[in-house]
N, C-alpha and C positions, 0 to 999 in steps of 0.2 A: 504493500500500500504506500502511496505517496503522501507525504505530509501536506497539511493544508497550505503551507507557505508556497507550495509548488503549483497550486491549483490555477493561478493566473496564467502561468506560461503554458500549462497543459490544457487550458480551457478551449478545446476545439470548437465548442458551440459558439464562440465569438464570431466565427465566420458566417454563421447563419443570420447574423444581425445586420449584414451589409447589403441585403437584397435591394433596399431602396436607395442605396448610395451609388451614384454613377461610378463605373470603373472602366478602365481601358483594358479590353480583353487581349490585345496583342499590340506589338509595335506597329506604328503607322509607317507603311511603306509608300503611301501616296499622301501628300500633304492635305490635311483637312478631311480625310476620309478614315473613319473608324468604324469597324464592324460592331454591330450590337447583337446580343444573344438573348434568348428568352429563357427564363427559369422554368423548369418543369414543376410538376406538382409536388415533387419530393425535395425541392430545394437544390436539385442538380441542374446541369445544363442539358436541355433536351436535344435530341438528334433528329428534329422533325424533317430536315431537308437532307438527311444523310443518304448518299447512294454509294454502294460498295465500290463502284468503278470510278468514283470521283478522284481527282488528283490528290495525291498524298500531301499532308501538311508538313510544316516545318518540324525539325528535331530540336527540342530543347535539351541540350546536353548539360548535365549538372555534375560537377565534381568539386572536391574540396578546393582545388587550385585552378584558376583560370589559365588558359594556354597562352599567357603573355609574360614577358619579362619586364621588370620595371626598374628604373634607376632615376635618381634625382640629379639634375644638372644645376650646379651652383652658379654657373655663368648666366643662365637664363632664369634661374629660380623657378624651374618647372619640372614636372615629372615627364619622363620620356618612356614610351612603351614600344615594344616590338614583339612580334609573334615568337613563340617558343616552338621551334621545329621538332623538339624531342617530346613534346606533350602528346600523349596518347589520344586525348579527346580531340585534338586538332587533326591528328593523323587519320582518325576513323572516318573523316568526311570523304576520304578517297573511295570508300566502299559504298557510299550512298549514291543515289541518282544525281546526275549533274545538276538538275534543276532544283534539287532539295536544298532548302536554306537551313543553316544551322545557327542557333543562338546559344551562347555559352553562359552558364550561370555558375559563379564560384567566387572564391575570395582571392585577394592579391597577396603576394608574399611580403609586401611592405605595408607599413601603417600610414594611412592617409589622414591628414588632419580633417576634422569635420567641416571646416570652412572650405576645403577643396574638394570634398567628395562629390558634390553635384556636378562640378565642371569636369572632374575626372571620369565620372560615370557617363556623361554625355560623349566625351571623346572616345571612350572604350566602346560604347555602343555604335557610334557612327563608323569608326575605323575597323574595329575587330568583331563586331556583333557580340560583344561581351557585356554581361550585366553583373557588376560586382556586388558582393554582399559584404558590406563594411562591418565586420565584427569588432566589437570593442576589445581592447587588450585583455580585459578581465575575462570575458567570455572565451576569447581565443585561447588563452593560457589554460583555462580549466577544461574547455572542450577538446582542443587538439593535443596540447602537451600533457594534459591531465588524463581525461577519460580515454581518448583515442589511442595515444601512443604509449602511455604507461599502464593502462589497464586492459582495454579491449584488444589491442594488437598483440600483447603477450598472451592473453587468454586464447585468442584464435590460433596462436602458434604453440599451444599446449603447455604454456608455462603458468602454473597456478601459484598465487601468493600464499604459500603455506605458512611462511613466517614473515614478519615485517621486514626482515633483511633480504627476503627473496621475492622481490616484486612489490607492486602497489595493490593494496586491497581496495575493495569497492568503496567509493566515496559518493554519498548521496548528492553532495553539492556539485561534484563534477558531472554526475548524471544529469542534474537539472541544467547544467550548462550545455551538455550534449543535446538535450531536448530543445533548449532555447535556440541553439545554433541551427538545428534542423528546421525549426519553425521559421527562422529568418530566411533560410534558403528557400523554403516552400513559399514564403510571402513574395520573394523575388520572382519565382516562377509564375505565381498567380498574376503578377503585374503584366507579364508579357505573353501569356499563353492564350491561344484561341482553342478552347477545349473541344470544339467540334471537329477540328482538323489536325491539330498538332499532337506530336508524340513526345513524351518525356523519357529521357534515358539517364538514369542515375548511376553514378559510379562509386563503388567501394564502401568500406565499412564505416566511413565517417558519417554517412547519411542514411543509415539503415532504417530509421523511423520516419524519415521524410515522406514516404508513400502514404502514411496514415493522414498526415495533414492535407496532402493533395486530394486523397480520396474523399475526405470529409467535405471539402469545398466543392469538388466536381465529381459526382458519383460515377460518371462514365468516362473519366479521364483515362487516357492511354499511357500506361506507365510500365517501363522496363527497368530492371536493376541488374547490374553485373558486379559480382564480388570478385575483386582482384587478389584477395588473400585466401588462405585456407579457410574452410569451415570445419571446426573441430568435431570430433565424435561426440555422441550424446552424453557420454560419461563426463567429458570436459565441459561441454556447453551448458549442461543442466546446473552447473555450479553458479552460473550467472544469476544474481538476484533479480535481474530484469529480463530473464530469458523469455517469458511469455510475451512481454511487450514488443520485443524485437522480432520474434517469430510472427506475431500477428501483423506487425507493420510491413514486413516483407510480403506477407500474404495479401496485402492490399495492392500489390503489383499485378500486372497481367502476365509478365514474363520475368523469370529470375535466372540469371546466367552464372555458371561456374566453369572454372578451367578444366576440372577433371571429374570423372564419375565418382571418385572417392568423396570429393567435397559435396557433390549433389546427394550422394547416398547418405552422408552424415546429416545433411539438412532434412531430407525426407524422414530419416529415422527420428530426428528430434520432433518433427511435426507429428509423427505417429505416437511417440511415447509421451509427449507433453500435451498435445492437443487432440489426440485420438483421430488424426486424419490419415487416411490411406491413399496412396497414389495409384494411378492406373496408367498403363502404357498402351497406346493405340496407334497403330500405323507408324511406329517409330518415334512418337511424341510421348513425353511423360507429363502427366497433369495431376494436380490436386484439386478435388472438388471442395470449395470453400464458400458456404452459404449461397449456393447456386451459381457461383462464378468458377471457371476453370483457370487455375493458376498454372501456367506452363513452365516447365523446367528445361533450360538450355544447357548443354554440355559441349563446350568448344573452347580450346585454349587460344588465347590471343596471339597474334603474330607480330612481325616487325614491319616497319615501313621500308620496303625494298628500294623504292625510289630514292629515299634519303641516303641509304647506305651506298648505293651505286653512285650517287652524285658526289658523296664525300670521297669515295675511292678514286674518282676521276679528277679531283681537284689537285692543282699543283702543290698546295700546302701539305696535303697528305703524302704525296710522292716525295716531297723534300724530307718529311719526318721519317718516312720508311727508309730512305737512303741513309739518314743519320743513324737510325737504330740498327740497320744492317751493318754499318761500319762498327758501331759500338759493341755489338754482340757477335761479331764475325767468328765463326768456328764454334759457336756454342749452340746447344739445343735450348730453345726458349720455351718454358712452361709458363702459362699466363693465368692469373686470377684477377677478376674484376668484381668487386663486392662493395656494398654499402657497409659503413661502419655500424654494425649492430650485433646484438648478442646471438642471433640465430644464423649468421652466415658461416660459422664454423672455421673462421680464418686460422685460429690457433691450432685447431685439429689438423688443418691442411699443412701448417708449418711443421708440426710434429711428424706427420707422415713423410714430408719431404726430408726432414732431418734423418729419419730412419732409413730412407732410401739411400742417402749418401753414406750412412753408416754401414748398411748391408752391401752396398755396391761401391767400393772405394774407387773403382775405375771411372765413375761418373763425376767425381769431385773435380771441379774446375772446368768441366765440359757441359754441365747442365745448370741453368739458372732459372729460378722462379721469380718472375716479376709480378708483384702484387699491387694493383691499382686500388686505392681506397677512396670511394666516394664519400663525401662529407655525411656525417650522421644527420638524420632528419629531425631528431629531437635530442636534447641534452638531458643527462641524468646520471645518477651514480652507476647504473648498469652499463651505460656506454663507456664511462670512464674505466670501470673495472675490466671490460673486454679489451679496451685499447691498451691498458697497462699490461695485461697478460699477453696480448699479441706481440707487443714490442719486446717483452721479456723473452718469449720463445724465439723470436726472430734473432735477437742478439745472441742467444745461446747457440743457435744453429750456425750463425755466421762466425762466432768465436771458434767453434769446433772444426768447421769445414772450409773456412776461407783458404784459397790456394792461389798463390802467385798474385796476391792482392785483389783477387776476384771474389766478392761476397756471393754466396749461393742464393740468398734471398734479398731482393731489391724492393724496397717499399717506396711507393709513389703516393704521397698524400696530397690532399687539396683537390679542388676542382680540376678535372682533366677534360679537355675539349673532345667533341665527337671525332674530329679529325685525328687527334692524337690516339684516341682509343682504337680507331680503325687501323691506324698504322701499327699499333702493338698487336692487334689481331692478325694482321697480315704477315708478321714475322714469326708468330708463335706456332710451334709444331703441335702443341697440345694446350687445351684450356681445361681448367679444373674448377668446377662449381660444387663446393663441398658443404653447402648449407645444411644445417640440421633440420630446418623447416622453412619453406618458402612457398608463397602462393603460386608463382609462375617462374620468374627469372628468365629473361630474354637474352642473357649473355651468350649461351650456346648458339642461338639463332644468328645473332649478330656476328659471332666469330665465324660461323659456317659461310655466311654470305661474303664476309671480308676476305676469306681464303679462296673464293671463287676467282676464276681467271678475269683479268682486267688489263687492257692494253697498256695503260699508263703504269700500273704497278708491276706488270710483267717485265716491262723494260727496265725498271729500277731494280727489280729482283733478279734480273738477267736469267729468266727461265721461260721456257715454253712447254714444260712438261705438264701432264695432267695434274690437277690440283688435289691436294690431300689435306686431311685434318683428322684430329683425334679429340674426342670429348670424354672427359671423366665427369660424371654427374651423380649427384646424391639421389638416393631412392625417394627422398622425402620432399621433393620439390615438384611443382606442377608441370614443368616441361619434360620431366623424365619419361612418362609414357609415350610421348610423341617421338622420342629420339631412340629408335630401335637399334641403331648402330653404335650407340654410346656404351662406354664401360660404366655400368651402374655400380655404385658402392654404398656401403653403410658408413657414413662419416664418423660414427663413433668407434668403428673398428679400424684402428690405426694401421694394423698389419694389412688389412684388406685394401686400404687406400694406397699403401706403399706398393703392394703388388700391382695395383692398377697403374700407378705411375711407371713402374718398371715395364709393364706390358706396353704402355703407350709409347715410351721412348724406344723400345727395341722392336716395335711392330714392323713387319715387312712393309715396304713402300706400296706394293699393290693392295694390301689390306687397308692401308690408310686411304688410298684413292677410292676404293669401293665404299668405305664407310662415309667418306665425304660426299660422294655422288648420291648415296642414299639419303643423307641428311639434307643436302641442297635441294633435292627434288621435293621433299616435304616442305621445307621452310619457304621455298620460292612460290609454292602453290597455296600455302596456308598463311599468307601474310595478313597484315592488319586490315587490308581492304576486304579480303575474303571473310575475315572474322566479323567485321562491321556489317557487311552485306548480309551475311547469314543471320546475324542477330536481328537486324532491322526487318528482314523478311519474316522471321518468326514472330516478331513483335506485332507486325501488321496482321498476321494470321491469328494471333492470340486475341486481338481486339476486334475482329470482324463481326462478332455477334453482339457487340455493345448496343447497337440501335434496336435490337430485337428483344431486349429484356426490360422488364420493369425493375427499377432500382430504388431502394430507399436505405437510409442509414440507420444502424442500431448500435447501441453501446456508447459509453462515455470515454472521454480522454483517449488514452492510447489503446483502449480496447475497442475503439470504433471499427466497424466493418460495414460493408455494403451487402445487402441481400439483393441478389439479382435473379429474377424468376421469369418464366414465360408469362406474357401478358394475360393469358387465360388462367393462370395458376394463381389463386388468391386465398387469403385466409378465410376460413369458414366462419361466417358471422352467426353468433348464437341467436340473435334476433331473427335473422333470415330463416334459419332452419326451424326454429320454434314456430314461426309463422306458417311455414309450409306444413309442418308436422300437425298443427292444430286444424288444418283444413282438409286433411286426408283421413281415410277410414280403413285402408288395407295396407299395412306397413310391414316391411321386412327390414330388420336391423341386424347387421352382421358385424361382430366385433372380434378383432384379434385379441389375444391375451397379453403375452409378454411384450412390453414396450408400448402398449396401447392403453389398457385399463390397469395394468400393473407395471410400475417403473422397472426398467432393467437395472441390474446392479444390486438389487436387494437380496439378502441371503434367504429370508423367509419369502417364498414364492406364493404363499396362500393369499387369496383375495381378502381385502379388508372388509370390515363390517359395512363401511360406506358403500363399497362396490356391490356387496351382496344386496343391500337395501335398494340401491338404484335398479339393479337387474330384476329384482322381484317386482318392484313397482312397474317397470316397463313391460315385463312379460305377463303380468296380471291384467294388463290392459287388453281387452278382447280384440281390439283393432290391430294388435301387434303380434308379429312372430319374431322372437329375438333369439339369436344364435351366437354362441362363442365359437369362432372358427380358429382353431389353433393347431400348431404342429406338435403339441404335447400329446402324451399317451392318454388313453381313455380312463385309466385307473386314477391318476391324480385329478383330472378334470371332474370325473364323477364324484370323487370324494370331496373336493373343494366346493362344488356347487350342488351338493346333495339337498341343501335347504331351498334351492330355487326350483320348485316343482314344475313350473311352466316354462323354464328356460331350455332351449335346445342347445345341444353340444355337438360339435364336429371335431373329432380328434384325428391326429396324425395326418393333417392336411386333407381331411375328408375321407380317409379310408374307413373310419367308423363314424356313424351318425346316431344320435339319440334325440328324438323329437321333444321329449319332455322327461321329467323325473319319474313318471309312471311307466314309460315305455322301455323296451330293452334296446341294447345296442345293435345296430345293423351295419353290416359290412358292405362294401361295394358289390354290385351285382356280379361283376367278374370275379372269378376265383384266381388268386395269384399264388404262384409257386414261390415259396420263400427258401428254396434250396440254395439260392445264391448267398445266403447268410453264412453258410459253411465256408465259402470262399472269402467273403468280405471281412468277417469278424477277425480271423487271424491277422489280416493285414492291418486292421485298425488297432488291434492289441499291440502289434509291433511298434506302431507310431506312438501309441500311448505310453509304452515303456520308455521310448526314446525321447519323449517330450514332457518334461516335468510340468505339472499343472493341467495337463489334458485329461479327459475322461471320455468314456463311451456311454451313450444313452441308448439302451436297447428298447425297441418298440416292436409290437407284433408285426407291423408291416414294413418297418424301416430300421435303419441303424444310423445313429448320429454321433459324430466325433466332435467334441467341444474343445476349444483351446482359448477361451476367454481368460482363464487363470494362468496361462503360460506367458513366457516372455513375448511381448508383442511382435518383435521381428522374427524370432525363432518360430513362434507359433504360426505366423503367416507363411513362412518358408515351408514348414512341415505340412501345412494345409495344402499348399500348392503341390508338393510332392505326393501327398496322399491322394489328392484328386487325380493326378496323372496315373498313379499306381492302380487305383480302383477302376478307372476308366479302361485301363489295359486288361486287367484280369476279369472284368465283368462285361467285356465288349459283346459277348454273345448272350447275355442274360437280359430278361425283360425288365430292366431297371434303368433309372436315371440317376447319375451322380452329379451333384451340384454343390457349389459353395454358397453359404449364407453368411449371416452376421456372426463371424467367429465360429463357424461350424462347417463341417463337411458332411453331407447327408446323402444316403442312398435310399431312394423311394421307388416303389413299383411304377412302371409306365402307366400313364392314364390317370394318375392320382395327383390332384392339385386343388388349391382353393378355388380356382376358376370353375372346376367341375362341380364343386359344392354349390356355388352360386347358381349354376345352370340347373342342377337337380332340385334345389329348393324352390326356385321360381316356377319351374315346370310342375312341381307337386302342388304348389298353391293354385296355379292356373287349372290343374286337373280337378281341383276341389271347388272350382267356381270362384276363387278369390284372386282376381287380377290385381297385383300390387300397384298402388298408385303413389307409393313412397318407398324408396330404397335408400338406406344409409349403410355405408360400408367403410370401416375404419381399420387401418393397419399401419405397420411401421417398417416392415422389411421387404426383401425381394420376393418372398413367397406370397405376399399380399398383392403384389402387382398383377398376379393372375386374376384376382378378384376385380381389381380396378379395370383391367383390360376387358373382362367379360361384361361388366356393368356398363362401361363406356361405349361398347360396341353393340352387339346384337340384342342383348337382353334389355339394355336401358332405353332402346329406341322407342318402345311402346309404353314407357312409364312416365307419368307426369312429372314427378319430382325425384331426381336421382342425385345423391350426394356421395361421391367417392372421395375419401379424405385420407391423406397420409399424415403420419405424425413426424414432424420435423420438416424444415424448409430444405427440400432437396428435389432433384429431378425425379419425376414420377408420372405414371399414367393417370393418377388421380388429378382432379381439377381443383381440389381444395386441400388445405393443410391446416393443422393445428400445431402449435409449437411443441407441446409435450403432453405427458399424461395428465398433468394438472388441468390443462385446457380441455382435454377429452372429458374428464370428470365434470368440469364446469358445464360443458355443453350438454352432457347426459342429464345433469341436474335440471337444465332448462326443459328438456323433453319430459323428464319425470314429473316436473311441476304441472305440465299440461295434463298428463294421464291421471295423476292423483287428484287434480282439481275436478276433472270430469267425473271420476269415480265418486268423489265426495258429493258432487251435485246430484248424481243418480241416486246415491244412498239417501240423501236429504229428501228428494221427491218421493221415493218409495215410503219413507217414514211418514210423510204428510198424508199420503193416500191411505196408509194403514190407520 
């Protein structure tokens, strides 16, 4: 729970108060012309004029940093800005359609005085299409240096603050700053967006709750998010005190992107374990159903800007640097490392492995040099200082022991190094080592591969026309590792393993190096940043194409806000409406599922409450009603639980057994089913029960059910899928149907379903001269869809009042929904009141006549 002091910055409802206030929905591209938009009935922006084939809108690209460099010129006393060619958010435009306009929202790397902010913002917008978010120094320090870099970033890299000396613990003040900063970013997007046309693409963990602010203001906004860091396993992620808020905020996106399947799998596992959401894969796409919206999952590693690297390779500046480096390291084998200065890059481990290489292979001393380029740390703190101190200590020790003829084996290059110089180092290096203990992606191997590819200018300087070669040593724990199938993968914690990899790389045959290089270059050149951006953008458009066809409204407060999106014809069942229809009819059929409908799921005691028994008795005692419980449960528990309801009908085991009232006997289906298949299915289920802790078998006369609701969510789901495949295989020639339900795998005889029950009951009523004029059918899971389908199609066509209602807001064949069992009971109370009122009046008139 958030303290009351944070309510102001989290009060998302503030946005609903600006409807009457004029706003600029997008940047004016033609002087004096501003588009206006209508509010829909739910406070969102309507898509009344939307057409699927209309030209696509702009891309509002949001990142923590704008793709511009800034410096202050004392001569002119003005700020000077220039584009940053190394910025990923700027590079991704190459993958979009040429006519697509991009607007960038983010912060600057410098502090602009408030008196200059308006003028700077105007210049940035006009020249660079950038919209700056001017964060105060207080918010910036707590948001970026506090929550992002010192808490969230280590957390996502599997470092938990077990003690105060090992990382920074959760700080509520820093979290509020994170929320406040995300809200400021969202406000800037709202100033420039045209929500009917534009798409928002948010980048990285700094802005993970921003989608909630956007979705609150514009219910049909098109939002994509890409995480450039690892997403930790559920065991690590669940330790976050704000874990649910972040998950729900991400689920307010339409598309969520990850570099690797592992990161996506961890996210899906967290959604399953903490929010109870299961994903589905259909035609190659992974999706999560979230309150009627499908949140798509994208798995694709980012690439590099091929054009930029090729341009740098062809520049005279690079050629000059290569010539100088070639002269300086003539006759030596260069091993290269390029890393940020932080605790997860494993630089000290790399140095230890290199030192052991020189110790184990004395012949390499003086002939092999490790050049380590250190990019400046992105944030300062004790952790960075400790890593830097240890790294220098290890480097000094290796150099002390193995320096030969004045040549130090480890060369440290600190401070900013230009792209030209880095490409020059890549070009002369025989091997690159990326030894991070954890990293989201890391594009160093990609850049190295392209830099080693043939180039006329560099080939002349290097005096070679031979096929190009390269060797990559890469950690198993970074995002680019799966895509580099020709790399030598290592466990950075295993010093001996890294040492062996270095030895193999240095002594590898030339032809092997050429083949590995060719393999890597083919992948890197075809999966560049343009390919990545184009693929993500296409999937974002696909994920948003159904927006105009859904009815949307917001529910929840603060960071628990989400949008419910349902079919226009799918609406909540009004108690007043159904009670009115109920009171006007005289031949009614009421069909109720049990678990999840009149009895809440998750209760240990499954017996119906006294309240439920009373309602069912009052409804079934009404002579105008035929009331049935239609359940998948066996006849024994149903008969026992509802023994006091003498006029209540029961349908057990999905309709295999039927009892018209308490005085009649149980009837089975007309067809006689051979249950010999149980001898085959039961041993298989028993095997999976033994192997899956928390699972159990529910035997029925006509069916067998394997339950896994008490098992580990992931393992239970995996085992259920395996069991389903196993049973379908061994029962292929048996007259049964194997299907998965809500945390169950069930084997039923063919021809038995709740839809058949509905058909039989209506036919029986009609044969007795009672044509139903009112049918109510309520259920909550997949087995009840058979009832809804039957009622909505052939049977319901001749009935005046038909109410097919599912429990929970989700895709369904039903036309109505109720939120939960509480709503179901409330609605049944409304019907009960009509029946008991009529019965009381009849009794009163009889007493007067007597």
